[in-house]
Every structure is written in C-alpha cells, then in structure tokens.
C-alpha positions in Angstrom: 97.1 124.5 52.1 96.1 127.8 53.1 95.8 129.0 57.1 95.5 132.5 58.5 96.6 134.0 61.8 96.3 137.8 62.8 98.6 140.3 64.4 98.9 144.2 64.5 100.9 146.8 63.0 101.3 150.1 65.1 100.5 153.6 63.9 100.9 155.7 67.1 99.0 154.4 69.9 96.6 152.8 67.1 97.0 149.0 66.4 95.9 148.2 62.9 94.8 144.6 62.5 97.2 142.9 60.1 96.1 139.3 58.5 98.9 136.9 58.1 98.3 134.2 55.3 100.2 131.2 55.0 100.3 129.2 51.8 102.2 125.8 51.5 102.1 125.0 47.8 104.0 122.7 45.4 107.2 123.8 43.9 110.8 124.6 44.6 111.6 124.6 48.3 111.6 128.3 49.5 110.2 130.4 52.3 109.2 134.1 51.4 107.4 136.9 53.2 105.6 139.3 51.2 103.4 142.4 52.3 105.8 145.3 52.6 108.1 143.8 55.6 111.0 145.8 57.0 114.3 144.0 57.8 113.2 142.6 61.1 110.1 141.0 59.7 112.2 139.4 56.7 114.5 137.9 59.2 111.4 136.2 60.9 111.7 133.2 58.4 115.1 132.3 59.8 114.0 132.6 63.3 110.8 130.7 62.8 112.4 127.8 60.8 115.2 127.4 63.6 112.6 127.5 66.3 110.5 124.7 64.5 113.5 122.8 64.0 114.3 123.1 67.9 111.0 121.5 68.4 111.8 118.5 65.9 109.2 119.9 63.5 110.7 119.7 59.8 109.5 122.1 57.1 108.1 120.3 54.0 110.0 120.5 50.8 107.5 122.8 49.4 107.1 126.5 48.6 105.9 128.4 51.9 104.6 131.9 51.1 103.5 134.4 54.0 101.6 137.2 53.1 100.9 140.2 55.3 97.7 141.8 54.4 97.1 144.9 53.9 100.0 144.8 51.6 100.4 148.5 51.4 100.8 148.9 55.0 104.4 149.0 56.3 105.3 146.1 58.8 108.1 146.9 61.2 109.3 145.1 64.4 110.2 141.6 65.6 106.7 140.9 67.1 105.7 139.4 63.6 107.6 136.1 64.3 104.8 134.5 66.6 101.9 135.2 64.1 104.0 133.9 61.3 104.9 130.7 63.3 101.0 130.2 64.1 99.9 130.5 60.5 102.8 127.9 59.5 101.7 125.5 62.2 98.0 125.9 61.2 99.0 125.3 57.6 100.9 122.2 58.6 98.0 121.0 60.4 99.9 120.7 63.7 97.3 123.2 65.3 93.8 123.5 64.2 93.0 126.2 61.7 90.0 127.8 63.6 92.4 128.3 66.7 94.9 130.2 64.8 92.3 132.4 63.3 90.6 133.2 66.6 93.7 135.0 68.3 95.7 137.9 67.6 99.4 136.9 68.2 102.5 139.2 68.8 105.9 138.0 70.1 109.6 137.4 69.1 110.8 134.0 68.8 114.5 133.0 69.9 116.2 130.2 68.1 115.4 127.5 70.7 111.5 128.5 70.6 111.4 130.8 73.8 109.1 133.7 73.3 110.8 137.0 74.0 108.8 140.1 75.3 107.9 142.8 72.6 106.5 146.3 73.1 102.9 147.1 72.3 101.0 144.4 74.0 98.6 146.7 75.5 97.3 148.4 72.3 97.4 144.8 70.5 94.9 143.6 73.5 92.8 146.6 72.6 92.5 145.6 69.1 91.8 141.9 69.9 88.9 142.9 72.0 87.5 145.0 69.3 87.3 142.0 67.0 86.3 139.6 69.7 89.5 137.6 69.5 92.0 136.2 72.3 95.6 137.7 72.4 98.6 135.4 72.1 101.7 136.9 73.4 104.8 136.1 75.4 104.6 135.2 79.2 106.5 138.6 80.2 103.8 140.6 78.4 100.5 138.8 79.8 100.2 140.8 83.1 100.5 144.1 80.8 97.8 142.8 78.4 95.5 141.4 80.7 94.4 145.0 81.8 92.0 144.9 78.8 89.4 143.0 80.7 87.1 142.0 77.6 89.6 139.8 75.9 91.3 136.5 76.8 95.0 136.7 77.2 97.3 133.5 76.5 100.6 134.4 77.8 102.9 131.4 76.7 106.7 131.0 77.5 107.6 128.9 74.7 106.2 128.0 71.1 106.0 124.5 72.2 103.5 125.7 75.1 101.3 127.0 72.4 101.2 123.9 70.5 100.2 122.1 73.5 97.6 124.7 74.5 95.9 124.5 70.9 96.0 120.6 71.0 94.6 120.5 74.1 97.6 118.5 76.0 98.3 121.5 78.3 95.9 124.4 78.3 97.3 127.7 79.4 95.5 129.5 82.2 94.7 133.0 81.1 96.8 135.6 82.3 95.8 138.1 85.0 96.3 141.8 85.1 99.6 142.9 87.1 100.2 146.2 88.8 103.6 147.7 89.6 103.7 149.2 92.9 106.5 151.8 93.0 108.2 152.7 96.3 107.0 155.5 98.3 109.1 158.5 97.5 111.3 159.4 100.2 111.4 162.8 98.9 109.1 164.7 101.3 108.1 168.5 100.6 108.9 169.1 104.2 112.4 168.8 103.6 112.5 172.1 101.7 113.4 174.7 104.1 111.6 178.1 103.6 110.1 178.7 100.1 106.6 178.9 101.4 105.1 180.8 98.4 106.9 178.1 95.9 105.4 175.4 97.7 101.8 176.9 97.7 102.2 177.3 94.2 103.4 173.7 93.7 100.1 172.6 95.5 97.9 174.8 93.4 99.8 173.7 90.1 99.2 170.0 91.1 95.5 170.3 92.1 94.6 172.1 88.7 97.4 170.6 86.2 98.4 174.3 85.9 101.9 175.0 84.1 104.5 176.3 86.5 107.7 178.1 86.0 110.5 178.6 88.8 112.9 181.4 88.3 115.6 181.7 90.9 119.3 181.9 91.5 121.3 178.6 91.5 120.9 176.3 94.7 117.7 178.2 95.8 115.8 175.0 95.6 114.0 174.9 92.2 114.8 171.4 91.2 114.4 170.0 94.7 110.9 171.5 94.7 110.1 170.0 91.4 111.4 166.6 92.4 108.9 166.3 95.2 105.9 167.0 92.7 105.3 163.2 92.4 104.8 162.9 96.0 101.8 165.2 96.1 100.3 164.3 93.0 97.2 161.6 93.2 97.4 158.2 91.4 96.1 157.7 88.1 92.7 156.7 87.5 91.6 153.4 85.8 91.1 155.2 82.4 94.2 157.6 82.8 96.5 154.7 83.8 95.3 152.7 80.3 95.7 155.7 78.4 99.3 156.4 79.6 100.4 152.6 79.6 99.3 152.5 76.0 101.9 155.0 75.1 104.5 153.5 77.5 103.9 150.0 75.9 104.8 151.4 72.7 107.9 152.7 74.1 109.0 149.4 75.6 108.8 151.1 79.2 106.3 148.5 80.8 109.0 145.9 81.4 108.2 145.4 85.2 105.3 143.0 84.9 102.2 145.2 84.7 101.3 148.7 84.6 101.7 151.5 87.2 99.3 153.8 88.7 101.8 156.3 89.5 102.1 159.6 87.2 104.6 159.9 84.9 107.5 162.2 85.8 109.8 162.9 82.9 112.7 165.1 83.0 114.9 165.4 79.6 118.0 167.1 79.7 118.4 170.2 77.8 120.5 168.9 75.0 117.6 166.7 73.9 116.5 166.9 70.4 113.2 168.0 69.0 112.6 164.5 67.9 113.2 163.3 71.6 110.8 166.0 73.1 108.0 166.0 70.4 108.3 162.6 68.9 109.8 161.3 65.6 112.6 159.1 64.5 112.1 155.7 63.0 108.4 154.8 63.1 107.6 158.3 64.5 107.9 157.0 68.2 106.3 159.1 71.0 108.5 161.9 72.6 108.9 163.0 76.2 105.6 165.3 75.8 103.7 162.2 75.1 105.5 160.0 77.6 104.6 162.5 80.2 100.8 162.3 79.2 98.6 162.6 82.5 101.6 163.5 84.5 104.6 166.1 84.7 107.2 167.0 82.2 109.8 169.0 84.2 112.3 171.0 82.1 115.4 172.1 84.1 117.5 175.1 82.7 114.6 176.0 80.6 116.2 178.8 78.4 119.0 176.4 77.6 117.0 174.3 75.6 117.3 175.1 71.7 114.7 177.7 70.7 113.2 175.4 68.1 112.6 172.9 70.7 110.8 175.2 73.0 108.7 176.9 70.3 107.4 173.3 69.4 106.0 173.1 72.9 103.4 175.8 72.2 100.8 173.8 70.2 100.9 170.5 72.5 100.5 172.7 75.7 97.3 174.5 74.0 95.7 171.3 72.5 96.8 168.4 74.4 97.9 166.5 71.4 100.7 166.4 69.0 101.0 165.4 65.4 104.4 163.8 64.6 104.4 164.3 60.9 107.2 162.6 58.8 107.5 161.6 55.1 106.4 158.2 55.6 104.2 158.6 58.7 101.4 161.0 60.1 101.0 160.0 63.8 98.9 161.8 66.5 99.6 161.1 70.1 98.0 162.6 73.2 100.1 164.9 75.5 98.2 166.6 78.4 101.0 166.9 80.8 101.7 169.5 83.4 104.8 171.4 82.5 107.2 172.6 85.0 110.2 174.7 84.0 112.9 175.9 86.0 115.4 178.7 85.1 118.0 181.0 86.3 117.3 184.7 86.3 120.2 185.4 84.0 123.3 183.8 82.5 125.5 184.2 85.5 122.4 183.2 87.7 122.8 186.1 90.4 120.6 188.8 88.9 118.7 189.3 92.0 121.1 188.4 94.6 122.0 191.7 96.4 125.2 190.0 97.6 126.6 188.9 94.3 125.6 191.9 91.9 125.5 190.9 88.5 127.9 193.4 86.4 125.4 193.2 83.4 122.1 194.3 85.0 119.6 194.4 83.6 120.9 193.2 80.0 121.9 189.9 81.4 118.4 188.8 82.6 116.8 190.2 79.6 119.0 188.6 77.0 118.8 185.1 78.9 115.3 184.8 79.7 114.5 186.4 76.1 115.3 183.2 74.8 111.9 182.3 75.9 109.4 183.7 73.6 106.5 185.9 74.8 103.8 183.6 73.2 105.4 180.6 75.0 105.8 182.5 78.5 102.1 183.5 78.2 101.3 179.8 78.2 102.6 179.4 81.8 99.7 179.8 84.3 101.9 180.6 87.1 105.6 181.9 87.7 107.3 182.0 90.9 110.4 183.7 91.9 112.4 181.4 94.3 114.7 183.6 96.4 118.1 182.2 97.7 118.1 180.6 101.0 120.8 181.6 103.6 123.0 178.9 104.9 121.9 179.8 108.3 118.4 178.7 107.6 119.3 175.2 106.7 119.9 174.4 110.3 116.3 175.6 111.4 113.7 172.9 112.0 111.5 171.8 109.1 108.3 173.6 108.6 105.2 173.3 106.7 102.9 170.4 105.5 104.4 166.9 104.7 103.8 165.7 101.1 101.1 163.3 102.4 99.1 166.1 104.0 99.4 168.2 100.7 98.7 165.1 98.6 95.2 164.6 100.5 94.3 168.2 99.6 95.4 167.9 95.9 93.4 164.5 95.8 90.2 166.1 97.1 90.5 169.0 94.7 91.1 166.6 91.9 88.1 164.8 92.8 85.9 167.8 92.7 87.0 168.7 89.5 86.4 165.1 88.1 82.9 165.4 89.4 82.4 168.9 87.7 83.4 168.0 84.4 82.1 164.4 84.2 79.8 165.3 81.6 82.6 166.7 79.3 85.1 163.8 78.3 87.7 166.1 77.1 87.8 168.0 80.4 89.3 166.3 83.7 90.8 169.3 85.4 90.5 173.0 85.6 93.4 173.4 83.3 91.2 171.9 80.5 88.1 174.1 81.3 87.3 176.5 78.1 84.4 178.2 76.6 81.1 177.8 78.4 82.4 175.4 80.9 85.1 178.1 81.9 82.2 180.7 81.9 79.9 178.6 83.9 82.3 177.3 86.8 84.9 180.0 87.2 83.2 183.2 86.9 84.0 185.3 89.9 81.7 187.0 92.1 81.2 190.9 91.7 84.3 192.1 93.8 86.5 189.4 92.1 85.3 190.4 88.7 86.0 193.9 89.4 89.5 193.3 90.5 90.1 191.0 87.6 89.1 193.7 85.2 91.3 196.6 86.8 94.2 194.2 86.8 93.6 193.1 82.9 93.3 196.9 82.2 96.3 197.9 84.2 98.7 195.2 83.1 97.3 194.5 79.6 96.5 190.9 80.2 96.0 188.9 77.0 92.8 186.9 76.3 94.8 183.7 77.2 96.4 185.3 80.2 92.7 186.4 81.5 91.4 182.7 81.1 94.3 181.3 82.8 93.8 183.5 85.6 90.3 182.3 85.9 91.5 178.6 86.0 94.1 179.1 88.6 91.4 181.1 90.8 88.9 178.2 90.3 91.9 175.8 91.5 92.5 177.9 94.5 88.7 178.1 95.4 88.5 174.4 95.1 91.5 173.9 97.6 89.5 176.4 99.8 86.4 174.2 99.5 84.4 177.1 98.0 81.8 176.8 95.5 82.3 180.2 94.2 85.3 182.2 93.1 85.9 185.1 95.4 88.1 188.1 95.4 90.9 186.5 97.3 91.2 183.8 95.0 91.3 186.1 92.2 93.9 188.2 94.1 96.0 185.0 94.9 95.9 183.8 91.1 96.7 187.4 89.9 99.9 187.3 92.1 101.2 184.3 90.4 100.6 185.7 87.0 101.8 189.3 87.5 105.5 188.0 88.1 105.5 186.9 84.4 107.5 188.4 81.8 105.6 190.6 79.0 101.9 190.8 79.4 101.5 187.9 81.7 
C-alpha cells in the first residue's frame, strides 16, 4: 500500500517541495525513514508511532518505509513529523489518499498527538500556493500562513482533528490572517534636548533609507536618537511585510499569532560573531543584516566590532543581498536595511570635548576611528557629529517636533519615492536609485550642479560619494516638496557628507 503527502525543505527563504512517500509492505515489522534525513527527522518515527498509539491506532505488523523525495536534498527539522503521519494515515486507509496528496503539511507532533508550532509556515504557504495545494499546519501557525491569500490554510490543534477533518466528521474552518499590533513607542523624538542637526539628519535618513553615522562623546545622545528611529518610520507595505516576515518566519520570530507591519529594528552587541551578523551556522540561517531587511540595523560602539565583521558589511550595503556560502549550503538572503552606526570620537571618548582634553590628541582619534576602513566609511551617506549636552540644558523645556509630526513628513516623502520608482521593482527609495534613474530624478539645477562640481573637485569626492550626495539631496528635496534638486538641497547634503573621514 503506497500513499503520498507533501511538505517542504528550506533553502534560505526558498521552500522546496518534498514528496513524502509511505509504503506499507509485508515483511519483518520495521519503521524506517530514508531520503537524507537529519537526526530530528529520523526521530519522527518514534513521535509518530506514539502519537498514533495515543489515538488508539495500532500500526500493523508490517514493514513501513518512508521515503523523502528528492533523496539527495538534505532534510532538517521537526516539521517533517506531520507529513509523515499524514502519509502513514493515508497508507493505512484511515484518511483518503487524495486528501493527503492535496496538501502541503508541516508541524511537530507531541507524544499525545498535539501539534506544536514550527518555523517557516509562511514560506511553506507560498510553496503550497505555487502548486495549487492547501497548507496543513499547527493552529499556532495558521494566522501567519494565512497571509498568503491564494491558498487554503488548515490549522489544526491535534492529529485527531486532522483525521476528523479529512473524514468529514468535523471540518476545520480555514485560518484567517492575523496581524500583531505593537504598542506605540513611548520614546518620542521631542524627548531629546538640543541636537537639532542630529534630529534633522535622522529625519532625512529615515525618509530616503540612507546609511547614517553618529560620532560624539559618551552621553551626548547617540543611542537615544537611534532608539527613537522606529517611531518616525512609516509602517511596512503589504509586499515589504511579506518579504520581511518570510525571513522572520524561518528564524522563529513570528510567535505572536500573525505578522507585524512595524519595521524591524535590530541592535546586535559588538561582541556578535560574523555568522550572527551576516548569517551562517547550522543550516545557513539568516543573520542580523537579513533580519533587518526593510528596517534598521543599529550598531552601537561601531569601531568595537571585529574588523572582519565590519568589512563583511560592505557588499550587503551595496547590493542589498547577501550570499551565505558554506561547505554544504549556498543560500542568498535579501538585506536592504538602513545602517545606523554610533561611535565615540576616540578610545577615551572625549577627543572633541574642550573641558576634558584628551592627552593623546590627535593620535587617539585617528587610531580609534581608523578601525573603520575608508571603503566602509565611504558607504555612509551621512555622518553627524553629536556634541555633548550641558547638564544645565537638560532642565530646559522640550523643543522641536514630535515623532508623530516627523513620521508624517517621512511617510509623505516615502510615498513620493514609491510612486517615482513604481516601474522599477528593485528600487523603492532614493537610497536604491542608480544609473539612469539617478540621473533622471536627482540631476540638480545649474547652480546646484556647479556647487557639487566645486565640492567634488575641492574635496576629491569618490564616484560613490558623488552619487550618495545626489541621493541625499533628492531626499531633502522630497521633504521640501520640490520636484527639482536645487542648490540649497545640494548644500545641505554636502554638509552631511564633508564631515566624513577620508574622501567622504
């Protein structure tokens, strides 16, 4: 007796279809799983056998063989429990064979038959929709998977519920998409006293997804400013939310009953390894750069990160994707993030503070910030010096706009960019503009061009620096509701560029 069910094996954010074949044949009683299973998959036979026993279903005294096809594709994870159980139930004629062949199943079985949540329900739903099949998953994963609207999601609590569903005794109502509404941030930009230039830079960076670096003495408010960035960013669009949630689903971060439209804000510690930042480890899992896709990657104490980790950021910043290459896996993940870095001006932190003169000026600052290579520094669109705030200023009343007011301007600027790049799917913000699109939309007027040419010649801007000034100027013009990039927009963009190290 042969029966089939379907599931998926994950390679990056891609879910590859796996056919689960179950054969019950005469011979010595045995239960074997073949097809390159890992330890978790091999252990599925004990979980499946015990779960069926809990339902008073006894396995026949025959040879049971489970084949996971294609056999040369590595199978990893506990989500193979449910498809193996479904194929076995179909082979035992407890559920109809056509029912098992019409679903993509994934889920972990407990010993009493309860379905436990697993990672990757959202990519699995995408794979099921591509092959016109329904998705069978644990109840806890239903709200997440149902976001893929063109597939039927059957979210069951137990294996018994699945049997009753397929036999028509108690059909399960298809799951509905769930959305996690995060609590509004209590961190308001207005709480930051002074630092008007840094606030302006934060608004420009948020509006165009530009990479930003804060340099200032300890306690000047660098981390405080960055922590308020999520409050001024617009929510994710439907496409962005699906892209971001696919990565978070594989990492097991969607555990609240749905997906969120809040932009990711990742802040790894400076002791994080290269695999943690870029991705890797067992199964080539996504790293922080990919978990920050469509959101923010905040790296505090930037020069304290290992040099090898910092240098690996160069290619993801430029291309918006990262290839995690390991001996047994080559996986590509998207990583269009906004990098916000914070650093002290020197090792002691008080290089620029006249009241606490550094004894090793200027070598202390050159040695410390010199840990950041010139090519990496060149990839920052903006660099802002954050001066110290006097304690007497902390008692002054708050000034400036609230996060809600800034968010309205940022959202309006992002909407303009979305319309502008509607016909170029790989571009969504001014930071993505390149080639002909950059020339067409960001070419300044005559006065602006003359100013930029003089600056480029005087300060020896690199070609990358020249283009990044144009992108920032385009964003400033969008915030100014201007169709053209004028001299004042170029001047402000240049002012944020020339504080950079090296050629800018």
